[in-house]
N, C-alpha and C positions, 0 to 999 in steps of 0.2 A: 667364134665364129671359125678359128683354125680347126681345133677339135672337132668342129661339124662338117669340117672338108664342105665348109659354104665360102661364093664370093660374095652372095647375098640372099637375105634371106629375108620371107614373107612378112613372119611375123616376129614379134619378140617378147618375152614376159619378163617385168621387171619388177624386183620387189627390194627396198634398202629401209635400213633404220632410218629413223627423223633424225640422224646425229648430221643426215645430209639435207636437211629442209630447206636451209639456204641457197642451196646449190643444187637445187629436184629439176628446174627447167634446163641446168645448163646439163645435168649428167643424162638426162632424158633426151636433150639435143645432140648430145655426144653417140650415145648409142643408136638413135637412129642415122647419126652420118656413118658409124661404120656397119652397120648395117644395112641399110635399105630397106627395112623392114617398114613396109606400106600400113602396118597395122603392131604398135604401141601400146601395152596395157599395163596395169598392175596398181600395187598399193606402197605404203609405210609399213614395217612390222616393228615389234619386240625386238624383232632378232629376226636374222632368217636363214636359210638352209639349202645345200647341196647335197651332193651323194660325197663331198668332200669332206661333210661335217654339218654340225647343228651350230651357228655363232647366233648366242641367246642375247650376251649382255653385251657386245663390244661392237664398235660400226660395222658397216654390212650392206654388201650389195649383190643379189644374185640376177644372174642372167640367164635366160633359156631362149635362141636361137630357134625357128624352125623352120624348114621348108619343104610344103608337100602341094604336090599339083593335084590331089585328090581330097584336100581337106580345105574347106571356107572358111572364113572368119568375117561378121559384123562385129566389130567392137565399139563401146559410147562409154561417156561420161556422163552422169544424171547428176543435179543437185538433188539433195534431197527434200529441198524446201523449192521446188520448181513456182516460175513468175507467173505462168499463164493459166494455176488454175488444174491441172490433170496431176495426180499421184504421181512421184516416182515409182510407183508397181506399174501401173498405168503406162506410164512412156513405155517399161523397161519392153510390155509385153506388145508393144505397136512394134519393138525395133523385131522381135521375135517372129511377129507374126508377116513381116517384109520379106524375112528370109523363104527360099524355094524350098527346105527340105522341110518332110512331114515329122520328120524324126530329129531334131534339135536337140543341144547340148546345150546348157546355158552354166557359164561358169561366173561368177560375180563377186566383188573384193566392197564391202559397203563399209560405211561408219558406225561406228555400236553408240555414239550420245547423240544424234538426231533422228535415227531411224532404228526401230524395232525387228532385228532379222526376223523374226516367228512373223511377223505381219507382214512385212517386206516379201517373204512367202506365199504368205496366202494369199497377201493380191497380185503375184505372178501369177504361179500353179502350184498348190499344192500334191497333186498327183503326178508321180515320177516316172508312171506308165506314159505321162503323155508327153511332157518336157524334165527329163532329170536335169537337178539344180545343183550344183557342185560351189565350192568356193570357200570364203571366211568373211570374219569382220576384220578389217584392220588395226594395227595396231601402233603404240607410241609410248614414250619413254615417261618415268615418274608420275609426277602431277599433272603433268601434260593432256590436259584433254583435248587434241586436236589431232586426229590422224587425219591421212592424205590419201587420194585415188589417182591416178592420170591415163590419159590416155592420149596417142600422139605426144605433142609438145605439150598440152595444155594439163594442168597440174592444179586439184581443187583439193580444199578441205572441208569434211563432211559433205561426202559426197559418193555417188557407189558406179563403180569402175566395173569393165566386164567385156565379154563379148560369146558371140552365137557360135558355136562351133557346130559348121553342117557338112557332109560330106562321107568317102568310103572310111571307116573307122570304129573298131570295137572297143567300148570302155569297160574298164573293171576298177570297181569302190569297195575301198573295206575302210569300215571306222571301226579303230582302236580305243575302248573306254579303257578306265584306269579303277575303277570303282571295286570294293567287295561287299556283297550286299549281307546285310545281317538281322538277323530276325527274321518275322518270315512276309510272307506279302500278304496283305489287307485289304478290301474294299473302302472307299472313301463312302461315308455312310450320309455324310452333311458336309457341305463345303459351300463357299461363293465366293467367284471370282479367284482371286490367291492366295486366300484362304481354307483352310481343312480343320471343321469343327471338330468332325466325329470320323472315327476312323473303326468299321466293323461295331457301330454302336457304341461306341467308348469314348470318351475324350482324347481327340488326338496327341496330345500332351501325355496323358497316359500310358497310350500304345507306345510314344517314343521311347518315353524312360523304361519300358519295360523291354526295348528290342536293346538299348544301352544296359541293360545288363548283364547280357551276354560278354560283352566287350572285355578285354585283358587289361590292366594299367596302361599299359604301356597304349593300347589302343583309347582310351579313352583321352589320354592326354592331346591325341590328336583330332579328338572331337570338335575344339572351337573351331579348328578349320579346313577341316576334311570332311567334316556330315553332312552328305546331302540324299536325295529322294529322287529315286527311280519310280516313274512315272510308265507304265505300260501301255506300248502303242497299238497293240492289238490284243484286246479284251476277250477275244476267243480264244487267243490259244490258252493252251494246258501240259506240262509243264512250262511255267517260264524260264529262259537261262540266258545266256551269255548272247547279247546287243540286243534283246526284249525293250530294255528300258529305256527313257529317256530320261537322264540325269540331270538335273537343277539344284541350283544352289538352295538351302533355306533361308529365309531371309530373317527371321524372329519367331518366337513363340510370345505365346500371351499369357504365365500362369492363370490369370482371373479369370479368362474363357476357354482354356484347355484348347487355343486354337494355335495353329500353326502358318507361317505367312510361306509359301515358295514363289521362285520365280517362276512361273507358268501360270498359266488360267486351270484351273482343275472343276470337275465339277464330280457330284454324286456316281458312283457307278463303277469308278476306275478302278483297278489294280494300282497299287503302289507298293514299294517297299524302298526303308532308309538303307543308303549305301554309304561307305567311308571309303574316302581316295586309298589307295594304296598302290606301292609301286609294283609287290611281289604279282599283285592280281592284275595290274597295267600289263608289265611285261608278258604276261604268260596268256594275256588278251592280243598284244600285240602281236605274238607267235600264233596265235589260232589265225586271227585277223591275214598275216602272208599265206598260214596254210589255205585260207578258204579262197583268195586270190589267186592263189598259183592252182587250184582247183579249177577254176574258172579259165582261166589260159589256156587248159586243154596241151602245155607241153608250148605254144606259142609267144615267141620273147614279145614282152613289151619293146616299144618301141620308145617312150620318155612317156613323164610323168609328173606328176603336180603331189605334194607334202603342205598339208594345214596341218598345222601343228597348235596345239591350246597354250598359252604362257604360261599356264602352271603345269606343262607338264614338263620334259626335260628333264635339266639340274635339280631343278624345283621338286619333282616327283620322287629320280630316280636317283638323287642324290651326285656331290661336288666329283665322286669317285666315281662313277661313272655316266661321261660326255657322251653324245653320240647314241644313245642308246637306241630310240628309234632308227635313224639313218643306219648305222650297225643290221639293225634284224631286216630293214628293208632291200638290204646289198647283201646277205646271207642267203637269200631265196631271190631277189631279181638281177643281181651282179651291180656291177658301176655302169647304168643305165643313165642316160640325162637325164635329171629329175631337179627341179627347184621349189621353194614354197617361202614362208614363211612363217613366224610365231606372231600368233593374233587372238583377239577378241573371242572370237566362237566361230565356227566350223557349222559347214553347209555340206549336206550329202541326203541324199535317200537312203533310207531303210523303208523296209518291208511295202515298199510301192508307193512311199510318200515322202516328201521332199520335209526337213528338219533341219532348225540351226540348232545345233549342239554343243556342250561344256565339258573341257576338262578333256576332250577326243583327240584323236590326229584321224584324218580323212585322207587317205590316200587313192590317186586317181592315175591309172594307168590306160593309156593309149595302147593298142595293137592294130594292126591290118585289121580290117575290116572281113568278115567273111563271105 
């Protein structure tokens, strides 16, 4: 509050690690008492971050307080299994419909164990031109399969918390990925559900093996934990480049049928390319993302922001000798602005006019004065 120069805030965003789980309710009451915020929303994270740094493994709390006369919020907390029969996506859509603005922004923090983020987005609004959606899936520690979301003084396990933003502001969104393409782009020729049976008329596993042949021995050592598949988001675009693929895990292979299982529904006709998670590619993409955002800002400084980072990034990606990598890059381009976020299980942001749940990405959301 002192850094913001405020005696009272309109809203507060709070992210905390689950080290504080027994104290969550008390923590939130303390934030509300100190800030006077009428809206308080947030979730648990594997770690938290601010422009002071990325705090990935230890206990931490990050708070952003805001006061703005020309910005309004409608906060909410929804259980993922509503008792009245309405889906959580439909319940959130009703909150959005009750807001007066025709161009709202939805920021949401969802559980990953009781709701599928991609399906939640489909249920709310996949078209980002109608409703851009940003946020992430809450995180937890170790083998604990409980994440927490909150709104006001209420804390829920396995819920969806968020806020609908309306008012005079401009939003600038960047999605930084961390993968290096390997092999060539191919078109799926036979698939069902999340199984790819044939790529370019050949067994999928054969095409994968062919793509891996070009890797160095050092890269091959990373394949068991760093291999992913990129699915082209715009099938009409050519050539494909940075940010054109939706990165998903490879869940397994079946040598008998030659099929590859991926963590996404696929269909024939889609273009895919195998990818390897790589620190150098991730760093280069982070810089390219910031350059793109700064171009969109057109010299107008952002007022504040959020950064939703994958728990597989940070020092797990860049190495323990390079802590605070992404925050350092962000500050290099936009300075020491008010910014908070968390390390979570998925990230949510629009790309190419459509809302997606992402994996292994960093999503930066900057707010600036409206045009």
